[in-house]
C-alpha positions in Angstrom: 0.0 0.0 0.0 1.3 3.4 -1.0 1.1 6.0 1.7 0.9 9.7 1.4 4.3 10.1 3.0 5.7 7.9 0.2 4.4 10.2 -2.4 5.6 13.3 -0.6 9.1 11.8 -0.4 9.2 11.5 -4.2 7.7 14.9 -4.8 10.2 16.5 -2.4 13.1 14.7 -4.1 12.1 16.3 -7.4 11.1 19.6 -5.9 13.1 20.2 -2.7 11.1 22.5 -0.4 14.2 24.2 0.8 14.5 25.7 -2.7 11.2 27.5 -2.3 11.2 31.3 -1.8 11.1 32.4 1.8 7.7 34.0 1.3 6.2 30.8 -0.3 3.9 28.2 1.2 4.8 24.7 -0.1 4.3 21.2 1.1 1.4 19.3 2.7 -1.6 21.5 3.3 -4.0 18.9 4.6 -4.0 15.1 5.0 -2.5 12.4 7.1 1.0 11.2 6.0 0.0 7.7 6.9 -3.2 7.6 4.8 -3.3 5.4 1.7 -2.9 7.0 -1.8 -4.1 5.3 -5.0 -5.0 8.2 -7.2 -3.2 11.5 -7.6 -4.7 14.5 -9.4 -2.4 17.2 -10.7 -3.7 20.8 -11.1 -2.5 24.3 -11.3 -5.0 25.9 -8.8 -6.6 24.6 -5.6 -10.1 25.9 -6.4 -13.5 24.3 -6.0 -13.9 23.0 -9.5 -10.7 21.1 -9.1 -11.9 19.7 -5.8 -15.1 18.6 -7.5 -13.1 16.9 -10.2 -11.0 15.1 -7.6 -14.0 13.9 -5.7 -15.7 12.6 -8.8 -12.6 10.8 -9.9 -12.0 9.3 -6.4 -8.7 10.9 -5.9 -6.8 10.5 -2.7 -4.4 13.4 -3.2 -4.4 16.7 -5.2 -1.0 18.1 -6.1 -1.3 21.8 -7.1 1.2 24.4 -8.2 -0.4 27.3 -6.5 -0.8 27.4 -2.7 -4.2 27.5 -1.2 -3.1 30.0 1.5 0.0 31.9 0.5 -0.1 34.4 3.4 -1.6 32.1 6.1 -5.0 32.1 7.6 -6.7 32.1 11.0 -9.9 30.3 10.0 -11.0 27.3 7.8 -14.7 28.1 8.4 -17.0 27.3 5.5 -18.0 30.9 5.3 -15.2 31.3 2.7 -14.6 29.2 -0.4 -11.1 28.1 0.8 -12.6 26.8 4.1 -15.4 25.0 2.2 -12.8 23.5 -0.1 -10.8 22.2 2.8 -13.9 20.8 4.5 -14.9 19.0 1.2 -11.4 17.5 0.8 -11.3 16.3 4.4 -14.8 14.8 4.2 -13.7 12.7 1.1 -10.2 11.8 2.6 -8.4 13.8 -0.1 -5.1 15.3 0.8 -3.7 18.5 -0.7 0.0 19.2 -1.4 1.6 22.2 -3.1 4.9 22.5 -5.1 5.2 26.2 -6.1 8.5 28.1 -6.4 10.4 25.0 -5.6 8.9 23.5 -8.8 9.7 26.8 -10.7 13.4 26.4 -10.0 13.7 22.6 -10.3 15.5 20.7 -13.0 13.3 19.8 -14.7 10.7 22.2 -13.5 7.9 24.5 -14.6 9.9 26.4 -17.3 11.4 23.2 -18.7 7.9 21.9 -19.4 6.9 25.3 -20.9 9.9 25.3 -23.2 9.2 21.9 -24.5 5.5 22.7 -25.0 6.4 25.6 -27.4 9.0 23.7 -29.4 12.4 24.4 -27.8 14.9 21.6 -28.4 18.3 20.6 -27.0 19.8 21.5 -23.6 17.9 24.1 -21.6 19.7 26.4 -19.2 18.3 28.6 -16.5 17.6 32.2 -17.3 18.5 33.1 -13.7 20.6 30.2 -12.3 21.3 29.6 -8.7 24.9 30.7 -7.7 25.5 27.2 -6.3 23.8 25.2 -9.1 24.0 26.4 -12.7 21.3 23.8 -13.7 18.6 25.1 -11.4 17.0 28.5 -11.2 14.2 30.6 -12.7 13.3 30.5 -16.3 14.9 28.6 -19.2 16.8 29.4 -22.4 16.7 27.2 -25.4 16.6 27.1 -29.2 14.0 26.4 -31.8 15.0 23.7 -34.4 15.2 26.4 -37.1 15.0 30.2 -37.4 11.4 31.4 -37.9 9.5 34.6 -37.8 8.2 36.0 -34.6 4.7 35.6 -36.0 5.3 31.9 -36.7 6.7 31.3 -33.2 3.7 33.1 -31.7 1.4 30.7 -33.6 3.5 27.8 -32.2 2.9 29.1 -28.7 -0.8 29.3 -29.3 -0.8 25.6 -30.5 1.5 24.4 -27.8 -0.3 25.9 -24.8 -3.8 25.1 -23.7 -6.4 27.6 -25.0 -7.5 30.5 -22.8 -9.9 33.4 -23.4 -7.1 35.9 -23.2 -4.9 34.2 -25.9 -1.4 35.7 -26.2 0.0 39.2 -26.7 3.1 39.9 -28.8 5.5 42.9 -28.7 7.9 43.1 -31.6 8.1 43.0 -35.4 6.1 40.0 -36.6 8.5 39.4 -39.4 11.7 39.5 -37.3 13.7 36.3 -37.3 13.9 34.4 -34.0 15.5 31.2 -32.7 17.0 31.7 -29.3 14.1 31.8 -26.8 13.8 32.5 -23.1 10.7 31.3 -21.2 9.4 31.6 -17.7 6.2 30.0 -16.4 4.0 32.4 -14.5 4.7 36.1 -13.8 7.9 37.1 -15.5 8.3 40.8 -14.9 11.2 40.3 -12.6 13.2 38.5 -15.3 13.0 41.2 -18.0 16.5 42.4 -17.3 17.9 38.8 -17.3 16.2 38.2 -20.7 17.8 41.3 -22.1 21.3 40.3 -20.7 20.9 36.8 -22.1 20.7 38.1 -25.7 17.7 36.0 -26.6 15.4 36.8 -29.5 12.1 36.4 -27.6 11.1 36.2 -24.0 7.9 34.2 -23.4 6.2 34.6 -20.0 3.0 35.8 -18.3 1.4 38.7 -16.4 3.5 41.4 -18.1 2.5 44.9 -17.0 2.2 47.9 -19.4 5.0 50.1 -18.2 7.7 47.5 -17.8 6.8 45.9 -21.1 6.7 49.3 -22.9 10.0 50.5 -21.5 11.6 47.1 -22.4 10.4 47.3 -26.0 11.5 50.9 -26.4 15.0 50.2 -25.1 16.0 47.4 -27.4 13.9 44.3 -26.8 14.0 41.4 -27.2 10.5 40.6 -28.5 8.0 39.7 -25.8 5.1 37.2 -25.8 2.7 37.5 -22.9 0.5 34.4 -22.3 -2.0 33.5 -19.7 -0.4 32.7 -16.3 -2.4 29.4 -16.0 -1.5 28.3 -19.5 2.3 28.8 -19.0 2.3 26.6 -15.9 -0.1 23.9 -17.0 2.5 21.9 -19.0 4.3 21.2 -15.8 1.5 19.1 -14.5 2.3 16.3 -17.1 6.0 16.5 -16.2 5.3 16.2 -12.5 2.9 13.3 -13.0 5.5 11.5 -15.2 8.2 12.0 -12.6 6.0 10.5 -9.9 5.0 7.6 -12.1 8.7 6.9 -13.0 9.7 6.9 -9.3 8.1 3.5 -8.8 5.5 4.7 -6.4 2.4 2.6 -7.1 -0.3 5.3 -7.8 -2.5 6.3 -10.7 -2.0 9.8 -11.9 -4.2 12.2 -13.8 -3.6 15.7 -15.1 -6.6 18.0 -14.7 -7.7 19.5 -18.0 -10.0 21.9 -16.3 -9.3 25.4 -17.3 -8.8 27.5 -14.1 -7.5 30.6 -15.8 -9.0 33.6 -14.0 -10.3 35.2 -17.2 -13.5 33.5 -18.3 -14.4 35.6 -21.3 -12.7 37.6 -24.0 -14.2 40.2 -26.3 
């Protein structure tokens, strides 16, 4: 019988919690380490629709990328949706575990999965590596198999990522030639300077704000592609599920295809 603690051991080998940012909240959110685990659902967000999916499937554990409580809480009352979610999970013996910034910087991690999803090949190197480990860190840099136009690469991004109502936004000459690409799953404002220093042709990330993106474009690029936060992190779910399956732990895994992007309609 596989126990929750056995699954956690494998997850924390792949995504060491000590590599998480100091402000982050990673690890076991709810559940008994000794409880049996047969089915594990991977999802980006710990939200009610994901909990309902887990209950319907008969999951014993949900592994999410985003924390349920990032800044802590003093109540799990059902007067709030997070409290109701926890109550529902506990009633159905479903544990909840989070791998967030420790998965962002892992090798392979969130940005590796994003890079492969949009067609980057060969070795991938961190955009902002750790001083003590050049193969771990934020973001990834890699190459396309051939040089293409920015417009063609943007279309490849659309095809490679799950569809969202917001689509993608592009800053740069559509006919410019690109091959060297930097990517970072999730919000990438903090890596704009690193992308410029790396000399890449395009930086693909999410949640770019107007002023930083405008100033970046006006002072020499590279080109920017801004995708939905959820979409840039979703490819990691399959990678994490594969790592757990390959570890030898006897569980069934499933990647949630439920779209939990915050933007539900585009006009």
